[in-house]
N, C-alpha and C positions, 0 to 999 in steps of 0.2 A: 646687457650695456654693459659700452667699453670706452675706458679711461679715453683720456689722449696718450698716445704709444710712446711718445716721450717721457712721459712721468712714472711709465710702472716699474723703470729699476730704481727710481729713487729709492735712497733710504732714507727713512723714519728716524728723525733726527732723536736721536737718545743723552738724556740728560743724566748727571749725577742720580747714584740709585737713591731714594727715597729714605729718610732714616725707619721710618715706621713699617715699611716693607724688611728691611735689614733684621730690624728685631723680632718680625714676625718668623724669619725664611732661620734666623740663624740662633731663635731663645733667649735675646741679651736684652737685659736692662736699661746698655745703658749705650748710645751710640754718636761718634763727632761725625758730621759732615764736612770730608775739607775737599768738597768735591767739583763746587760750582761756582768757587770765586765769589761768593757771597759774604757781605759783612758782616763780622762775628759782633760786632757792635753792635749791631741792630740800628736802629732809624733816629735820626732827632729826634729828642723830646717834645720839638714845636709841631715835629712832622706827625706825630701822635695827636696832639690835642687839637690839630686839620683835620685829620681823618674826622677823629671822635663828634669834630664842630659837622659833620656832614652827614652825619649819621638820617638827621629830620629830614633831610633832601634827596635819600636814597631813592625815592620815587620818579625822582627830575631829570631828565635829561642833562646830558654836564654839554658844558658848552663846546662846540665842534672846531669852533676857532681855537680855543685856550688862550682866548686875548689875555685877560691878564696874566697870565703865565708867562705868555708871547712878549709882553709887556717890559715886565722884571725881568726876562732874560736877557731881551735884547741889551735895555739899560749893562746889565751887567758887564754880557760879550763884545761891547759898543759896536754893535750892528744895528739894522734897522729890522722893524717887526716883518717884515714882508722879506727877510730874509730866512726864520726859522719857518721848521715845520714840525709836528709831534708825531709819535706813532707811540704804538704800545712796546715799548722797548724801541731801539735802535734795530733790534732784528725787524720788526714793520718797515722804518724807513728804508732800510735793503729792500724789501719787497718793493717797499712803491718806488726806488729807484731803478729797480731791473723792468717792472709794471711800464712805466713810463718810458724808457730809453733804448730795451734792450730788442728788437725782432731775430726769429730765425735768421741764421746767418751772419749777422753783428759776432765781432770775436769781444771777450772780454780776458783780462789779463791779469794772472793772482797767483799769490806763491801757494807754494805745496812745501809743509801743512799747516793753513791758516785756520780763522773759523769757516767752519763748513758752511754757513750759510749763504756769503755769496756765490758760493757755487750750485748751492741747490738752486736758488733761485736762479741765476740766470739760466738751466737746464730746462726750468720748468717753462721759460721764456723761448725756448731753445735757440737761444744762443751757443754759439761754438766756447768752449774754455780753453785756455791757454795757462798751463800752468807752468810754474818758473820754481825750481828749487830752492830751498833757502840755504843760505851760505853761513853757517856754522851757528846755525839757527836764525839766522837775519836774513830780511830778506835781501834780496839781490838787485837791486835798484837797476843796476848799470844793465844785468840780465834781461829782465823787464823791460827793460824800457828798450833793449833790442828786438825785444818780440813784438812792440807795436807795431803794427801795420796800417794800413789808412783801414781796413775794418775796423778797428778796435775800439770801441763806442765806449768802455769801462776798466778803468785800472782801479784794483780794491787792495790798498797799504794799511794792514791791521799793526797799529804801532801805541801800545806794545801787544806785540805780535800774541795771538794765543792760536796753540799753544805752549808756545816757548819762552816768552815773559821777553822777548828781548825788544830791543826798541833800533830803529834807524835816526839819525841826526838830524837836524834843522839844516845844515850844512847838506846832507844828504837829496834831505826831500825836493829842498832849491833847486840844486842841480839836475834833480828830475824833473821836477816842471818847466824848466828854463827849457830840455831836449824834448820834452813833450806837446806833443798838436794840441793847440789849444782847441779843437773840434772833441778832441778825447776827453772825458770825466774822468778825475781821478777822485778819488773816493778815501779820506783819511781817517779812518777806524779810530777814536781818541775812547775806547770803552774808560780805563784805566787812566786817562790823564790828571784828574784830581789827586792820584797816589806818586803823580811824579817830584822828582828834587834835583834831577840831574840840570846844570843849565845848558844842557846842548842838545834836549829835548825840541821838537819844531813847534814855532811858534806858529799854528795851525791857522790862528784867528789873524797874523800880519802875512802871511801868503795868502789869503783867503781876499786880501786888498791888492794882491800883484795878478792874481792868477781864476778871473772868474769859470776857468774850467773846474777848481777845487771844489770840491765838498766837503762837509766836516762831518763825521756821527761822534755823537755823546750822549751817555745815560743818566738816570738817576739809579737803576740796578745796583752799580758795583759801591760806589763810597757813599755815596747817599743812604745804602740799606732801603731802598724802596723796591725789591726786587718783584716781589708777588705783587704789584700794584701794575708793572705793565707800560711805565713810561721813560723814551727816550728821547731824542731828537736831530734833525739835519741843521748845517747852518750851511748856506749856500748863498750863489748871485739869483738877485731875485727874480728871475726868467726863469730858472733852473726850481726854485720853487713852489713858482707857481705853477711849472708841469707835473710839478710831482703832489699836488694838494688837489689836481684835475683828479687822479687817480686814488685819492685818501678818501676809505669809506667814513662814512657819516658818524659822527662820534664816537672814532675811533680811540678817544681815553677816559679815563673816568674821572668822574669829580673825583675817586678819593686820591687817584693819582696825579691831577693840577693840582687838589688842595694840599697835597702832602709835598712836592716840589716846589711849588709856591713858599712855604714855609722853611722849605727845607734851605733856601737859597738866602733865608734869612741869619744861618745857623753856621758861619764859619767856622768858629770855636768847635762845634764837632768835627767838620772838616778835617781843622788839622790834628785834633787828639787821633782820630781814626789814620791820618798817615804816620803819625810819630808813633804810634802803635803797632803801625803796621808794618814798616823799619826796623822796630826794634824786632817783630818776631824773624823779621829775614836773615837777621844777624842772628840773632839764636840760632836758626834751624842752620844756616849756611856755616856756623861755629863747626856745629857735631857734624855734619855733612863730613867737612876738612876733615876732623880728627876721624870719621869712617873712614876716611878715603874714599869718595865718591866724586864725581862730579856733578855738576849741574850748570844750566844755563843761567847767566846773570839775569837777575829777576830786577824790573821795574813798577810790576805791578801788585798782585795782591796774590800772587800766586809761583810756586819755583817748579820748575819741568828739572828731574831728577836723574840721572844716568842709574839706575842698579846694576845694572849688568848681568841682572838675573832675566827672565820672562815674564814681562808687565803684567801678564793674565793669574801663571803663579802667586805675584807681589802683589795685585788687588785684591784677590782671593782672599790672602794671606791676614792680608790685613783689615781683611771684612770682620773676619773671623775673632780679631783683637777689635773692633766694634770700631777700627776708621774708616769710613769711606775717602776714598782718592779717584782722580781719573785714571786709568789704567791705558798706558803708551800703545796698547796695542789698541786699542780704537781710534788712536791719533796718530799713527806713521809714527810712531818710537817704540817699537816692539820690547826693549829692556828699559823704558822709562815708566816713570811716575808720574804725572802733573798734584803737586798739593796746594790748594787751598792755604794761605797764610792766616793762623784762628788766631784766639785770646793766647796769652801765653798758657793757661793750664792746657788747652788743646793743643798746641804744638809740644809743651814736653813730654803729651800723651801719644803725640805723634812719634816722637823721636825713640820713648820708649819700646813701644809696635814697633817699628822701623828696624831697630836695630836685634831685637830676637826675630822678626822675618829674617833678616840676610842673616842667619845661623842656621834656620832650618829650610831657607827656597833656595836650592842650586844655583850656582850661576850656568 
């Protein structure tokens, strides 16, 4: 038996190394994972309570349409319920968008380097991927617009961008939307939107009212701390959401995910606290990087891309031996950088101590 020829070359997604694997391989008792942009402060206590309340219903299928969660989210966002679709993480919404809209021969435009699932799912559908280099770590929206043709079906904008953490502004996105064909879907991936404090960050919801070809992606995996429950969502024009719903698998989100997400929406104080502690962590890390003379991209999410001036794989492996898991830039298109998640204060300080030692031992 042979698989589809267009998938045989595709890489398998490589997540951050699991803590238990590192403990086992290196014989360590304590390991800190700062590799997957998870929330180090966990999830809302209200979410935990909601999960426990669902235990007696484990044998019952979830609501396939996530009706209660959709209603609460639509009210919060100021959109209609038929403008929202849920997925097993926002990465499943990416999969559904490509499944619903891309055909072999269609073109799709994205940055390089950015979240790899855009390219991965587009190639599964046989679309032609057009990659436009980042400019100073940011999406070059002018060049991306110039790369669009009448064959361009979807443009992907990751904001803040993963892995660099940089943003494009509201004015930049609005200018891009004005120049983009209304026949081309523009997907604005805002997985880290709740961390943003800067006033010039795009107001995707207001742009959505002006541009029916815009789709927003968001998730409960990041600041809400529900990564293991796999629940994210897309917001778009009702016609787009209807089309995506037609390719959605039944019961694609769990009872636990829906209940925890619904409870999380009712705990703004938890989100506010996480945002503030994350900002404190960014300031702590960046201040020490300045002292060490290291460059880094401006951080707007909950992670920082640091240019160490040393081989990324060597730095990654040396940090592992200190019990610190980060993402090496060798797998992200930045061969002399690492991406580190902002952790708790204790975790951030442990990382900085380890990094300073590694910089002394790993040659440039």
